[in-house]
C-alpha positions in Angstrom: 152.3 158.1 98.8 154.0 160.7 101.0 150.6 162.1 102.0 149.5 158.6 103.3 152.7 158.3 105.4 152.1 161.8 106.9 148.4 160.9 107.6 149.3 157.7 109.4 151.9 159.2 111.6 150.9 158.7 115.3 148.2 156.3 114.3 148.1 152.6 115.2 147.9 150.9 111.8 147.2 147.2 111.2 147.9 144.2 113.4 146.8 140.6 113.8 143.4 141.5 115.3 142.8 144.0 112.5 143.7 141.4 109.8 141.4 138.9 111.5 138.6 141.4 111.5 139.1 142.1 107.8 139.1 138.4 107.1 135.9 137.8 109.1 134.4 140.8 107.3 135.1 139.2 103.9 133.5 135.9 105.0 130.4 137.5 106.5 130.0 139.8 103.4 130.2 136.8 101.1 127.7 134.9 103.2 125.4 137.9 103.3 125.5 138.1 99.5 124.9 134.4 99.2 121.9 134.2 101.6 120.6 137.8 101.0 120.8 138.4 104.7 120.5 142.0 106.0 121.7 141.0 109.4 125.0 139.4 108.1 125.6 142.5 105.9 125.1 144.8 109.0 127.4 142.6 111.1 130.0 142.7 108.3 129.8 146.4 108.0 130.2 146.8 111.8 133.3 144.6 111.7 135.0 146.6 108.9 134.2 149.9 110.6 135.7 148.5 113.8 138.8 147.5 111.9 139.2 151.0 110.3 138.6 152.6 113.7 141.4 150.5 115.2 143.7 151.3 112.3 143.3 155.1 112.4 143.2 155.3 116.2 145.7 157.4 118.1 145.2 155.4 121.4 148.2 153.1 120.8 148.3 151.5 124.3 144.6 150.5 124.1 145.0 149.0 120.7 148.1 147.1 121.8 146.3 145.7 124.8 143.3 144.6 122.6 145.7 142.9 120.2 147.5 141.2 123.2 144.2 139.9 124.5 143.3 138.6 121.0 146.7 136.8 120.7 146.3 135.3 124.2 142.9 133.9 123.2 143.8 132.7 119.7 147.4 131.6 120.5 146.7 128.1 121.8 144.6 127.2 118.8 147.3 128.5 116.4 150.0 126.5 118.2 147.8 123.4 118.2 147.3 123.8 114.5 151.0 124.3 113.8 152.0 121.2 115.9 149.4 119.0 114.1 150.6 120.3 110.7 154.2 119.6 111.6 153.3 116.0 112.7 151.3 115.3 109.5 154.3 116.4 107.4 156.9 114.4 109.5 156.9 110.9 107.9 160.1 109.8 109.7 159.1 110.1 113.4 156.4 108.9 115.8 155.2 111.1 118.6 154.3 109.9 122.1 153.1 111.6 125.2 154.9 110.8 128.5 152.5 109.0 130.8 153.9 110.9 133.9 154.3 114.5 132.9 152.6 114.8 129.5 155.7 115.9 127.6 155.6 115.3 123.9 158.4 112.9 122.8 159.6 112.2 119.2 161.2 108.9 118.2 162.2 107.5 114.8 159.7 105.3 113.0 160.3 101.7 112.1 162.7 100.8 115.0 160.4 98.2 116.5 159.7 98.2 120.3 161.7 101.0 122.0 162.3 101.9 125.5 161.6 105.7 125.6 163.0 107.8 128.4 161.4 111.2 129.1 163.9 114.0 129.2 161.6 116.1 131.4 160.9 113.7 134.3 163.1 110.7 133.6 160.3 108.1 133.4 161.0 105.2 131.0 158.2 103.4 129.1 158.1 101.1 126.1 156.2 101.7 122.8 156.2 100.2 119.3 157.3 102.6 116.6 
């Protein structure tokens, strides 16, 4: 294992974009096997080669910039998924959006009609929980 550590010194290694490329490779490879598609197999091979190129690259700043752009593009979708997952699991609260500023507000369930005041802009509105 010491030889692997020495070989990887000064190289970029794996990151979120690299893991996404490997995951996409696996999906495309399975689809190419399922549908016997040469094009999907070629695309999957290109993705895994790109992932290995990024992993063994010595151009650290370029790889960090690529990963940053990937995270900027994917970040809103990940955050939206995490918020919706949290809401599905939360059985004790209702979530409302402020009609004035759009701030998400959380109130307890089963309290009847409540007057909700937004902490962000101070607007008050009534909703049934």
